[in-house]
Structures are given as structure tokens and as C-alpha cells.
C-alpha positions in Angstrom: -28.1 17.7 -81.2 -26.0 17.9 -84.3 -24.1 15.6 -86.8 -20.6 14.6 -86.6 -18.5 16.6 -88.8 -15.6 14.2 -88.8 -15.3 10.5 -88.9 -13.2 8.0 -87.0 -10.6 8.0 -89.8 -10.2 11.8 -89.4 -9.9 11.4 -85.7 -7.3 8.9 -85.7 -5.3 11.1 -88.3 -5.5 14.0 -85.9 -4.6 11.8 -83.0 -1.7 10.3 -84.9 -0.2 13.7 -85.5 -0.9 15.0 -82.1 1.2 11.8 -80.7 4.1 12.5 -82.8 7.4 13.8 -81.1 7.0 17.4 -82.5 10.1 19.6 -83.3 10.7 23.1 -84.6 10.5 23.7 -88.3 13.4 25.7 -89.6 14.4 25.9 -93.3 11.7 23.4 -94.3 13.1 20.8 -92.0 12.0 19.2 -88.5 14.7 20.0 -86.1 15.0 19.3 -82.3 15.7 22.3 -80.3 19.5 22.5 -80.0 19.4 22.4 -76.1 17.2 19.2 -76.4 14.5 20.8 -74.3 11.0 19.7 -74.8 7.5 20.4 -73.1 4.3 18.5 -72.8 0.9 19.9 -74.6 -2.2 19.0 -72.5 -5.7 18.3 -73.6 -7.7 21.0 -71.6 -11.0 18.8 -71.9 -9.1 15.9 -70.3 -6.0 17.0 -68.5 -4.1 14.2 -70.2 -0.8 14.5 -72.1 -1.5 15.1 -75.9 1.8 15.8 -77.4 5.6 16.4 -76.8 6.9 19.4 -78.4 10.4 20.8 -78.8 11.2 24.0 -76.7 12.9 26.6 -78.9 15.6 28.9 -77.5 17.6 31.7 -78.4 20.2 29.6 -80.4 17.4 28.3 -82.5 15.9 31.6 -83.2 19.6 32.6 -84.5 19.4 29.7 -86.8 15.8 30.5 -88.0 16.6 34.3 -88.5 19.6 33.1 -90.8 17.6 30.9 -93.0 14.6 33.3 -93.3 17.0 36.0 -94.3 18.6 33.9 -96.9 15.1 32.7 -97.9 14.0 36.5 -98.4 16.9 37.3 -100.4 17.1 34.4 -102.5 13.7 32.5 -102.7 10.8 34.8 -101.7 11.6 38.4 -102.4 12.5 37.8 -106.0 9.2 35.9 -106.8 6.8 38.0 -109.1 3.8 39.0 -106.8 1.5 36.6 -108.9 3.7 33.7 -107.9 3.3 34.5 -104.4 -0.6 34.9 -104.7 -0.6 31.5 -106.6 1.2 30.0 -103.5 -1.0 31.5 -100.9 -4.0 30.4 -102.8 -2.6 27.0 -102.9 -2.1 27.0 -99.1 -5.6 28.0 -98.5 -6.8 25.2 -100.9 -4.9 22.6 -99.0 -6.1 24.0 -95.5 -9.6 23.5 -97.1 -8.9 19.9 -98.1 -7.8 19.3 -94.6 -10.1 21.3 -92.8 -12.0 18.3 -90.6 -8.6 17.0 -89.5 -7.3 20.5 -88.6 -10.6 21.3 -86.8 -10.2 18.0 -84.7 -6.6 18.9 -83.9 -7.5 22.4 -82.8 -10.2 21.0 -80.7 -7.8 18.4 -79.2 -5.1 21.3 -78.2 -7.5 24.2 -77.6 -10.8 22.3 -76.3 -13.2 24.6 -78.2 -16.2 22.8 -79.8 -15.1 20.9 -83.1 -17.9 22.5 -85.1 -16.8 26.1 -83.9 -13.1 25.3 -84.9 -14.2 24.0 -88.3 -16.8 26.4 -89.3 -15.5 29.7 -87.7 -11.9 29.5 -87.1 -10.7 27.5 -90.1 -13.2 28.8 -92.4 -11.8 32.5 -91.4 -8.4 31.4 -91.9 -8.9 30.1 -95.5 -10.8 33.4 -96.2 -7.9 35.4 -94.7 -5.3 33.7 -97.0 -7.6 34.3 -99.9 -8.1 37.9 -99.3 -4.4 38.6 -98.6 -3.4 36.8 -101.7 -5.2 39.3 -103.8 -3.2 42.1 -102.1 0.4 40.4 -103.4 -0.3 42.3 -106.8 -1.6 45.5 -105.3 0.8 46.9 -103.0 1.5 49.9 -105.2 3.0 53.2 -104.7 2.0 56.3 -106.6 3.3 59.0 -108.7 3.5 62.1 -106.7 3.4 65.7 -108.1 5.9 67.8 -106.2 6.7 71.6 -105.8 10.4 71.3 -105.4 12.3 73.9 -107.9 13.2 72.0 -110.9 12.0 69.0 -112.9 11.2 65.9 -111.0 9.8 62.3 -111.3 8.8 61.4 -107.8 7.2 58.3 -106.7 6.6 56.0 -103.6 7.1 52.3 -103.4 6.4 49.8 -100.6 9.2 47.6 -99.4 8.6 44.5 -97.3 10.5 43.9 -94.1 12.8 40.8 -94.7 12.0 39.0 -91.4 8.7 39.3 -89.4 8.3 37.9 -85.9 4.9 36.6 -85.2 3.7 35.6 -81.8 0.2 34.0 -81.3 -2.3 33.4 -78.4 -3.9 30.3 -77.3 -7.5 31.1 -77.6 -7.9 30.7 -81.7 -4.6 29.3 -82.6 -4.9 28.4 -86.3 -7.1 31.6 -86.9 -4.6 33.8 -85.5 -1.5 32.1 -86.8 -3.0 32.5 -90.5 -4.2 36.1 -89.6 -0.5 37.0 -89.2 1.2 34.6 -91.5 -1.2 35.5 -94.6 -0.4 39.4 -94.7 3.3 38.8 -93.8 3.9 36.4 -96.7 1.7 38.5 -99.2 3.6 41.6 -98.5 6.9 39.7 -99.2 8.2 39.1 -95.8 9.5 35.8 -94.5 8.1 35.0 -91.0 9.1 33.3 -87.8 6.0 32.2 -85.9 5.9 31.5 -82.2 2.6 30.0 -81.4 1.2 30.0 -77.8 3.0 27.3 -75.8 -0.4 25.8 -74.7 -1.5 25.3 -78.4 1.3 24.9 -80.9 -0.1 21.8 -82.9 -2.1 23.3 -85.6 0.6 25.9 -86.2 3.2 22.9 -86.7 0.6 21.4 -89.0 0.2 24.7 -91.0 3.9 24.8 -91.4 4.1 21.4 -93.1 1.1 22.2 -95.3 2.8 25.4 -96.4 5.6 23.1 -97.7 3.3 20.9 -99.5 1.7 24.2 -101.3 5.1 24.9 -102.5 6.0 27.7 -100.3 9.9 27.6 -100.3 11.7 26.4 -97.2 12.9 29.1 -94.8 9.9 31.5 -95.8 7.7 30.2 -92.9 9.5 28.9 -89.8 7.7 27.7 -86.6 9.5 27.9 -83.3 7.2 26.7 -80.3 8.6 27.5 -76.8 8.0 29.8 -74.0 7.2 33.5 -74.3 10.1 34.3 -71.6 12.8 32.5 -73.7 12.1 32.5 -77.5 9.3 35.1 -77.5 11.7 37.5 -75.8 14.5 36.5 -78.1 12.2 37.1 -81.2 11.5 40.7 -79.9 14.8 41.7 -79.1 16.7 40.2 -82.1 18.1 43.1 -84.4 17.6 41.4 -87.4 13.8 40.8 -86.9 12.5 44.2 -88.2 8.7 43.7 -87.7 6.7 42.1 -84.7 3.0 41.4 -84.7 1.8 40.1 -81.2 -1.6 39.2 -79.9 -1.9 38.6 -76.2 -2.2 40.1 -72.8 -1.8 44.0 -72.1 1.2 43.3 -69.6 3.3 41.1 -72.3 2.3 43.9 -74.9 3.8 46.4 -72.7 7.0 44.5 -72.2 7.1 44.0 -76.0 6.8 47.8 -76.7 9.4 48.5 -74.0 12.0 46.1 -75.6 11.3 47.0 -79.0 11.6 50.7 -78.4 15.4 50.2 -78.0 16.0 49.6 -81.7 12.6 51.3 -82.8 11.4 48.0 -84.2 8.2 48.1 -86.0 5.4 46.7 -83.7 1.8 45.8 -84.1 0.2 44.6 -80.7 -3.5 43.5 -80.3 -4.0 43.3 -76.5 -7.0 42.6 -74.2 -10.6 43.8 -74.3 -13.5 44.5 -72.0 -15.9 45.0 -74.7 -19.4 46.9 -74.1 -22.6 45.4 -75.3 -25.5 47.9 -75.3 -29.2 46.7 -75.6 -31.5 49.8 -76.3 -35.2 49.7 -75.6 -36.3 49.2 -79.3 -33.7 46.5 -79.9 -35.0 43.2 -81.5 -34.7 41.0 -78.6 -35.1 37.8 -80.7 -31.7 38.7 -82.1 -30.2 40.7 -79.3 -30.6 38.1 -76.7 -29.0 35.2 -78.4 -26.4 37.6 -80.0 -25.3 38.8 -76.6 -25.4 35.2 -75.2 -23.0 34.1 -78.0 -20.7 37.0 -77.8 -19.7 36.1 -74.1 -20.3 32.3 -74.1 -18.5 31.6 -77.3 -15.2 29.8 -77.1 -15.8 29.8 -73.3 -15.6 33.5 -73.0 -11.6 33.1 -74.4 -12.0 36.0 -76.8 -10.4 39.3 -76.6 -13.4 40.9 -78.3 -16.0 39.2 -76.1 -19.1 41.3 -75.0 -18.3 40.8 -71.5 -20.0 44.1 -70.1 -23.7 44.2 -70.9 -25.7 47.3 -70.5 -29.5 46.8 -70.7 -32.2 49.6 -70.8 -34.6 49.3 -67.8 -37.6 48.7 -70.0 -36.2 45.6 -71.5 -33.8 44.5 -68.7 -35.9 41.7 -67.1 -36.5 40.1 -70.4 -33.2 40.4 -71.5 -31.3 39.0 -68.6 -34.0 36.2 -68.3 -33.4 35.2 -71.8 -29.5 35.3 -71.7 -29.9 33.2 -68.5 -32.1 30.5 -70.3 -29.5 30.5 -73.0 -26.8 29.8 -70.5 -29.0 27.0 -69.0 -29.5 25.4 -72.3 -25.7 25.3 -73.4 -24.1 22.0 -73.4 -20.7 22.1 -71.6 -18.3 19.4 -72.4 -15.6 17.9 -74.7 -15.2 19.9 -77.8 -15.2 16.6 -79.9 -18.9 15.5 -79.0 -21.3 16.8 -81.6 -23.6 18.0 -78.8 -21.2 20.3 -77.0 -21.6 23.9 -77.4 -19.1 25.2 -74.8 -15.6 23.6 -74.1 -13.3 23.8 -71.3 -10.8 26.8 -70.3 -7.4 26.3 -71.5 -5.7 25.6 -68.1 -6.2 25.0 -64.4 -4.6 28.5 -63.7 -7.2 30.2 -66.1 -10.0 28.2 -64.6 -8.8 29.5 -61.1 -8.4 33.0 -62.2 -12.1 33.1 -63.7 -13.3 31.6 -60.3 -11.3 34.4 -58.4 -13.1 36.9 -60.6 -16.5 35.7 -59.8 -15.9 35.4 -56.2 -14.5 38.9 -56.2 -17.6 40.3 -58.0 -19.8 38.7 -55.4 -18.1 39.9 -52.5 -18.2 43.5 -54.1 -22.0 43.3 -53.9 -23.0 41.7 -57.2 -25.6 39.0 -57.4 -25.3 35.8 -59.2 -28.0 34.9 -61.7 -26.7 31.9 -63.1 -23.6 29.7 -63.1 -20.4 30.4 -61.3 -19.5 26.7 -60.5 -16.8 24.4 -61.9 -17.8 21.2 -63.4 -16.0 18.0 -62.5 -16.1 16.3 -65.8 -12.6 15.8 -66.5 -11.1 18.9 -67.7 -10.8 22.8 -67.1 -15.0 23.4 -67.0 -16.9 25.9 -65.4 -20.5 26.9 -66.0 -21.6 29.8 -68.1 -22.0 32.6 -65.6 -24.1 35.9 -65.4 -23.4 38.5 -62.6 -26.0 41.5 -61.9 -26.1 44.5 -60.2 -22.6 45.3 -61.1 -21.0 48.8 -60.8 -18.5 50.6 -62.9 -15.9 50.4 -60.1 -16.0 46.6 -60.0 -13.0 44.5 -61.1 -15.4 42.1 -62.9 -16.4 45.2 -65.0 -12.9 46.8 -65.4 -10.7 43.9 -66.0 -10.3 41.3 -68.6 -11.5 37.9 -67.3 -11.4 35.9 -70.4 -13.9 33.5 -69.5 -17.8 32.9 -69.7 -18.7 35.6 -67.2 -21.2 38.4 -68.1 -21.2 41.5 -66.0 -24.6 43.3 -66.3 -25.8 46.8 -65.6 -29.0 48.7 -66.2 -29.4 52.3 -67.6 -32.6 54.6 -67.7 -32.3 57.2 -70.3 -32.1 55.8 -73.8 -31.7 59.6 -75.1 -28.8 60.4 -73.0 -26.1 59.3 -75.7 -23.3 61.0 -73.8 -24.1 58.8 -70.8 -24.3 55.6 -72.7 -21.2 56.3 -74.4 -19.5 57.2 -71.2 -20.7 53.8 -69.7 -19.3 52.0 -73.0 -16.0 53.8 -72.7 -15.6 53.3 -69.1 -12.7 51.1 -69.1 -8.9 51.3 -70.1 -9.7 49.0 -73.0 -11.1 50.0 -76.4 -11.0 46.8 -78.5 -14.8 46.5 -79.4 -18.4 47.5 -78.8 -21.6 46.1 -79.7 -25.1 48.0 -80.0 -28.7 46.6 -80.6 -31.1 49.1 -81.9 -33.5 49.9 -84.8 -32.9 53.6 -84.4 -30.5 54.4 -87.2 -29.7 58.0 -86.0 -28.6 56.9 -82.5 -26.8 53.9 -84.1 -24.6 56.3 -85.9 -24.2 58.8 -83.0 -23.3 56.4 -80.8 -20.7 54.5 -83.1 -19.0 57.9 -83.6 -19.0 58.2 -79.6 -17.5 54.8 -78.9 -13.8 54.5 -78.2 -13.3 51.2 -79.8 -11.5 49.8 -83.0 -14.6 47.7 -83.9 -18.3 48.6 -83.6 -20.7 46.1 -84.4 -24.5 47.1 -84.6 -27.1 44.5 -84.5 -24.8 41.7 -85.0 -21.6 41.0 -87.2 -18.4 39.2 -86.8 -14.8 39.2 -88.3 -14.1 39.9 -91.9 -10.6 39.8 -93.5 -11.4 42.9 -95.5 -12.1 45.1 -92.1 -9.2 46.4 -90.2 -9.0 45.0 -86.6 -7.4 46.5 -83.5 -8.0 48.6 -80.6 -8.2 52.1 -79.0 -6.2 52.7 -75.5 -4.7 50.0 -74.0 -6.2 47.3 -76.2 -3.5 47.7 -78.8 -1.4 49.6 -81.2 -1.9 49.3 -85.0 -4.3 47.3 -87.1 -4.4 43.7 -88.5 -6.6 42.6 -91.5 -7.7 44.7 -94.2 -5.4 46.7 -96.4 -3.7 48.2 -93.4 -2.9 44.7 -92.0 -0.8 43.7 -95.2 0.7 47.3 -95.5 1.9 47.1 -91.8 4.5 44.5 -93.0 6.2 47.2 -95.4 7.9 50.5 -95.3 7.0 53.3 -97.6 9.9 54.7 -99.5 9.7 58.1 -101.4 11.9 58.4 -104.6 13.0 61.7 -106.4 14.7 61.6 -109.8 15.9 64.9 -111.3 14.9 65.1 -115.0 
């Protein structure tokens, strides 16, 4: 179907890196965990051992915090903004230079199709670094006219947190790592990154590339390990002033509870159950493939996946038939194959979770249009699945499945914008919403009614210039855009009597 985007030499380099005995990266040095603990990383497409990685604990975090604080005071904060900008650009250039190898490594570790890793995730990471690099020279305050009695020179400044703790998920490892590293370093923070335990390899490689780019030792430290150990230690450490977490809602709630004791600044980007609405006037040649990609991309393991589909009755049959045909045509398999369009789920427990949701939906009275079966091809594979005749109360509609499962409902009145918005807003999530229509008036009116952090109309995707985050249980705070960089700073007001 497609040409390979990597050669045998690139594959061997990626495999050689994966097979190394990986350690923690602290102060620019590869260090084993103080406890000596290690764990195995598994290739989800084959269920085979891919790598051995050091498992960080609280003692390792203490060392990382110490060196990060020292690096902030002596090597990072004193740098002129344009020098930080140059180093972030250099990092982006080196990621671009090594993009094919990083894509293969990401596919080995995460399972997603290598083309998706290369041209979506890594391209986005490069663009994010370059976007954030531009903000290093623009994090300005302003002069403020005050009415306080007397003569005053008053102004505001933005100051970075010394050490930021960054905790990333397994569904888009390199893209999410860079989405946090780039704004943190651009703002002037030093960072301690804990990648998801399933997928630490590209984060470790990024740490090495950052040193090659000239980013001083201690500015970026990589601590793979368990969330219940080093992750909780990061959140509770008093010297870590800022936390940025992307992951599940239950973990996000625990992080917020822990951080509340010290009033630590926290950004949490949590789950989603995004609505996708197709109006009767939609261009189905775009809406059908767009809707299919929105749920089957990355095997549905996307927080903003369009997992709830609402289709007007007049185009319902054609739409569902078209998405089912798209699902049937998808090549499911090992992401390293140039033909693969959908890879495996990340783990056996995740596969079992997705299957349980499908069974639950069918027991609740939904009907299976296509898919629903696991595939015995070596890893954690499942067919792209469509479930119709769902109701708002069903768990497959209300809860985040994080798999390639589309729950479909129909609606009848295209002029009942309040009713359509009620359907879209009818979960405790509020990360995203999608809408397909050629009626500009309805598009604007519905966009205003959706309780979602991102509304995509007739397509769209990620862009580092746009703030990203959620309403309701989908999180607190924003990443990307100006807001995402400023989140790593505190604003200070200064008054000088003249």
C-alpha cells in the first residue's frame, strides 16, 4: 500500500537502542536506580521483551531535584532568552535529523503505525519545540497605570518555576513528552520527566538528544518508573513547584488531592468522550473518513477521540455504512509494516478492558455493526468496532474506553440546537467536540453551546499555537499556545515609589 519510510540501517539503530540496559538520566549522566530496581518493557505488537529499564524511586528523585535546582540557578535561569531559544531550535533540528529512527523506536515501544509516528507525532513534536522557542523572548510583563496615591512606576514580570515535574502518558509518548518539555524549558524551568512505564524509550532518547543539542546537564532529567512510586514522589516533593500531568481521571484526581496540601501549581489533561455530530447538510465525502480516523487512529487510544457519533436520520444509513466500510478496509497489524493502518492496544489489560466495554454495550441492548473481536496475530490486537442503537445512559457512551470502539446514535431535528448540544454535552467529560455542517450559522451557534475545550468543525487537528485542555472532568489548565508556556511561570506585580 505504501512505501517504507525507514531502511534496514534505521531499524537496526532503533533496535540496538531499545536493547540497551537503560538507566535514569540525571545531571546529564546515565545512572542506575539507587535501589537497583529494573523492569521490562514489552513490544505490544509481539508481546516480546523489548528493553530493560531502570525503575526510579524516591531516592533517585531527591537527587534529580537537587541537580535540577542547581542547574536552574547556575546554568539555565541565567541564560539570555535568545540563548534558550537557540538551544530549543537546535533540539528540534536534531529530532528532525533523527526522525525516522525515533519513529521506529516509538512504534516498537507503543505499537502505532510507523508512518503515523513519523508524520504526526514527531512532526508535531518538532513544530511544538519551534513554536515554544519563539516564546522565550516574548514572556514579557507590562507597565501598569495605577491609581494609588502618590507617584509610582508599576509593572508586572513573569518568573519561571525552578523545577517542573512532567508526567506523560503512553498513547503518544514522544509527542506528549515534548508538549511538556518545550514550554517548561522555554519558560526557563528545569524539568524532571517521568514517562509512562509502558513507553519510556523515546523519552530517554530525547534526553540524550537534548544533551547533544547543548542543553546543560540537569536542565532535563528523565526518570522512568512506576506512577505509584516515583510519580507520587514527584507530585508530593516540596521543591517541585509545578506539575503537568496527562493521563486518566482517577490519577488526576489523586494528583490534585496531593498537590492541594502544598498548593502546588498543577495542570492536568485528563480523559475524554468527545462527541462527533454529523448534520444533514454535511459533506459526507469528508465527514465519513474524518469520523472514522477520529476513532480508529492510534487504535482509539487518543484522549480526544471522536468516540460518540451522533448522525442525523437523513444521512444515518449512508454514514454508518461508510464508516463500516472504512473499518473493514483498515489493515490491522504490526506498526512496522508499511501496510499497517491500525496497530495494537498497549497491553493485555487494556485489550481486556476494551473487550469488556464491547460486551457491556451489547448486553445493554446495543447492536454490533462491525468488529468486536480480538485478532490472534501476536500482540494486543482488536478489530475496529462500531456499536449502534446506543443510548446516553450506556457505559459505552458515558465512559472513556480508550480503544477503537465507536458508539453511534441518531437524531431527528437538525434545528433543535439546544437538543443537539445536550447530546454532545451529556457526559462528565468536556475535552473535545466535532461537528460536520455547511451551515455557518449553526456551526457558530453550536460551537458556543459545546462544553468542550476544543471544537473542530469540518476537520482539524492539533496545532501548537492553540491552547489544549478540557472542561469538566477532562482537566484543569491548558497546554500549548501562549497559555501553555505561561503556565510554567508566576506573575509578579512590582510598585516603585518615585
